[in-house]
N, C-alpha and C positions, 0 to 999 in steps of 0.2 A: 505492499499500500504504499501508497504519496502522497503527500501535502503538496498541492502544487500553487497554491494562492491563498492568500488571508487578507480580509478586510474585517475591520471593527469599526464602529462608531456608535459614541457617547458611554463606551462602553467602560464601567469604573473608573481609573486616574486619566484612562487613555487618549490622547489625542485621537484626531481618525488615526489608523494605521493600517497601511496599504504595503506588504512586501509578498518577495516569493524565495520561500525559503531553499535553503540548500538541499540537493539527494540527499547529503550526506548528513551534514553538523551544521546547526544553526546556534550561537553562540551569543545572547545577549547579557551585557556587559555594564553595571551600574551599582551603586549604593542600595540601600535600605530604602524602602517606600517611597521607592522613585515608579515604577511600575512596572518591573520584572514578571513578577510572579502574576501580572494582571495579565501582561500578557500569553505566559501561558494559560491560565485558567481560560482565556480565550477563546483559546486552541481547546479548551475541553471539552469545553462547555456546547461547541459550532460540533463537537467532532460527537459527546454524549448526549446532549440536552441536560446534565446534570453539576451544577456548579463542583467547582474544585472544592472550595474552599467555604462560600455562602450558605448561610442558612434562609436565606428568603432571597426571591426573586430578585426584589427592589435593591437589596444590596447594590446589586451586580450595574445598576445604572449610575453613569455620571452623574455628581450631585449637580441637582435642579430641573434635568431631562425628564422628561416623561415616558421615553420606549427608546432603546439601544438596540443594534443591528449587526449581527458577525455573517460575515459569509468567507466560505470556504469554498476551492474546485480541490478536488482530491479523484485519485486514481485507484479503482482498484479492479486487479486482477485484467489490464488491459483499457480497461472504458474509463471514460472521463465524466465528470455528473459535478453540478454544483450544487452543495445545501447551504441554507442557511437558517437563522431563527431569527426571532423579533420579538423582544420581550418589552412589556409594556402591562399595565394595570394589574401588574401581580399578574402573567400570566406568558406563557411562552408559546410560540408560535412557529412549528416549521415546515419547511419549503423544499422541493429537489427541484430545481432547474427552475423554479421561480411559480412555482405549485403547490399551493398546501397539499399539508398531509396530513393524514389520520392514524395508520398505520403506523405504528410504531416500525415495522419491519422495512417498509418504503424507503424508511429515510439510511438506515443504517444500511443497510443493503454490501456488506462485509468489510464496511469501516470500523477497522480497530487502533486502540491509542493505549499503550501503560505508561502513568504516572507515578511518578517516585518523589517523594517528596521530603522536609526534616518531619513532618509530622508524623508518619512511615514509621521514621525513627522511632519514635518514644512507642510503636505499637507493644510490643514487648511485653513493656510494665507497666500499659498504662491502659484502662477501665474495657471492661468488655464489650462495649458500646463500640468502641472505636477497634476492635480488633473485628468485631461484627462488619465495621464499615469498611475495614479493610481486607479481607474475607469476600463481600459482597463486592466491591469493587473488582475483582478477581472473578467473579459470577458471569458478570454482564461484560465484560468484555469478552467471555469463550463462551454466552448466552444471552444475547440482545434481549432477546422476550424475558429475561430477568425484569427489565426495569420496568414491564408494566404490571406483571404478576406480583412485583412487590408491592408496588403504587393499589393493585389495587385490595392487598392484603392490611396495606394500610389503612384504606379506609373502612375496614373492616373492622381492624380493633378501633381504632377512632370511637365511630362509633356506639360499639361494645363499650368499651370504656366511659362512654358520656351515661350511656344504662346504667352501670352502675354505679358512678358518680349521686346518679340522679335516685336511685335506691328503685327501680323499675321490677319489674315482677318478673319470674322465671322465663314467661313463657315469651317474653320480649329479646331476653339473652339467648334463647335456643335459636332465633334467626339468624342472631350471626354468629353462634357455634360454630351451627354446618359450616357460612360462609368462611368461616377464622380457618377451620380442619380443612378443606379444601382447594383455598390458598395455599393454606400453612404447611398442607405436605407438598405442597410444587414447589415453595421454597425449600424445603426439606430437602427434596431430591435434589432439584439444582447444585445446593451446595456439596451435595454429594458428590455429586458427577464430578464438582470439578474438583473435589478434593483426591477422587480416585486416579484420578490426572495428575495429579498436583504434588500430596503429599513427600511422596518417595526422591521426587525430580529435585523437591527443594533439601529433602536430606541428601540427598547426594553432593548435590553442588554447595553444602554447609562442609561436608567433608575438604571442600577443597576450599574453601572461605574460612572457614571457622578456627583454624588451626590449634584445635581439642581435641581428645581422644574422644569423649562423650561425642554420641551420635545426636543427631534431632532429631526431632519427632512432631508434625506439625497433625492434629487431628480434630476431629470436629463429629461432637455425642450427645444430640439433643439428651438433656438430662431426661431421666425418666423412662425412656425408649431402648427397653431393653431388646437386643435383635439388628438395630438400628440399620448397620450395612446389608443386611440381607431383606430385609421387608420393602415389599411394591410398595407403590403410591400408595393406593385403598388400603392398605393395612398402615401405612402411617396418617390416612385422613382416620380411620375410625383410631387410630393408638392418641391420636392431637384432642380430636371430637368426646374419648373417654377424660381424657385431663381437664378438658374444658369444664365439663359438669361435675368431676368431683372436684375441682377448686373451686366452685362457682361462691360457695360461705366463704372461705378465704378471701375470693376476688371481692367479694361483696365490704369485706373490712378492710379489705385494704384502700378500693375502689377506683383498681385499675387490675388486666388478665397479667397473670402471673407466671405463664407459661405460652409454647409459641418461638418461631424462629427470633421473634422481638428478643428474648431472653435471653437467648442461647450464647455460647464463650463457644471459640481458637482455642485449643490448646497447645502449646507452645511447649515444648522440656526439652531438655539437656540429660542425655541418660536416665535418669529415673530419678530428676528433679523437675521441678514446674520453673521455665528460664525467667518466668517472672519474678522470683525470688532470687533466685542460685548463681542467674548470669549476670556476667560485670558488661560493664556499658558497651567493650568494644563487641562481644559476645552475641549483645544483641541486639546489634546494628548488624552483627555479620547474618542472623538469623534471617530477618528483614530482607538486606542484600540476597540473600541464596533465595528465597521468594520470588522476589522480583525477575530476577535470572530466571528461576523454573519458571514463570508465568509467561518470560517473552519466549523460551525454547515451546513451551506446549502449546502457546498460541501460533507457533511459526509453522509446528507440528499441524494441526488439527484445521488450520484455514490453508495453509502452503506456502506463507508468504509471516514475515514479521511484518507487526505492527509498526505504529509510529512512538518513537517516545520518548517524553518529556522528564525531564530531570531539573528541580526547584532546586537551586543552591544546596543540592545534596553534600558536594564535595567537602563547602566550610563545612559539615560534620561530624565525617568519617576519618579514621585516623591515616596518614600516609599510605600503608601500606594496602589498607581495604580500598582507600581511593584510587591508586593504583592498580587495581583489578578493575575497578569497575571503568577508568577511562580505558584499560588495553582492551576490553572485554565489548564496550562500546566503537571503538577504531574497526573491532577484529569482527563484528555481528552483521556489519552487511546494513545494519535500520539506518533508517532516517532519524536522525536525533536532535531537538529542541532544548537546550540548557540554559539555566540561568546561574548568575555567579555575581558576587563581588568582587572576587580575584582571578582573572584569566590564565595566571599561573596555575591553577588547580587545576583545572579542565584541556591546558593546550597536548593532553597526552591521546582526545577525542577527537583533536582537529587534525585537518587533514589541508588537502591543495584547493579543494572547492568550499572549507568550511565560511559559511556568512557570520559576520562579524557585527552583530548591533551593539548600538549606545542606548541606554533607557534611560533618562534623566527629564523628571517633570512630567512625566506622561509622553513626552516625544520618544519614536522610534525610529534611530535614524544609522545605518549602515556604516561601518569606519573600516580603512584599511590594518589589518592584522600586523603587528607591531615583529619587530626580529623572536625567535625563541626566547631568547632569555631578557625579553623585558617586561613591562605592562603594555598590555596596548592605550595608546593612549584616548582621553575622552574628549 
């Protein structure tokens, strides 16, 4: 897959952006707060319809502006098309070749992107919610239909939680029990399918990156679902429905739904010990790096081509050895890569003769010529 061009208008703090990324590496250089991450988020949002950081769509609008639009031209399996997204009035509208689409599958059409941010490096010791988000981003990359499926689950969950807060009778709750069981079983199945492909690959990557004799393990198994790996989707649906009914008294006390995909966790361990408690900071970051490498390689195998890679100032958070590994990996991968950094020297090993260097300052994105290898680029 190739990102051929990008235009962004009124997006976050960015001035009107129009650029043609390199087929290899494009590197955005600038100080913190100037708009580097916003540039990557514009790319991520137009390719996934999901914010990389924002909790609300209104946060994506340039201050004082009523709408924003991002447009990208992409080539997938030799075919080119234009995709765009308009953000206005708290909603998003997606377009393919300037025609509005209602089916998400029509929009994505093989588009694939893997993002790697400093927040990802905190996943191992972070909250279960952070690990669920981390896992679900990988699930969506592999199965784009997961976006619509997870939204359907979220709507049913919101409705059931409101009924719990309002003290509604059981017969009202049961309507959403059925909806949650159906959509929740689908999310469980999607996550399980991703883990079946990715977990062992991530463990092997850690053997190379981790510098420890303890093997890494990534496990997803919902609490209270015995035999989870072997249960088919109808059986998962029935099990979740049973759990919802069994926990209704507890849910009434707590006034929210206490079982389902929205409360699960991704277990990461080193040897027989939980990585969250026992892994060093370097080992924690090696675990996340291993997952990302595995995700890239898994997508290449599944799709037949490499995804677009987005890295937001990750190099400054890694120790020199692991950053060196990452930069060499990117240089050798053949993938199209967009990186941001405050220090060009940290990412120079991933650059090639065709690298596009970009200066980002005060929301303006401008190309500039790379400096000699032993110098910082002049902004």
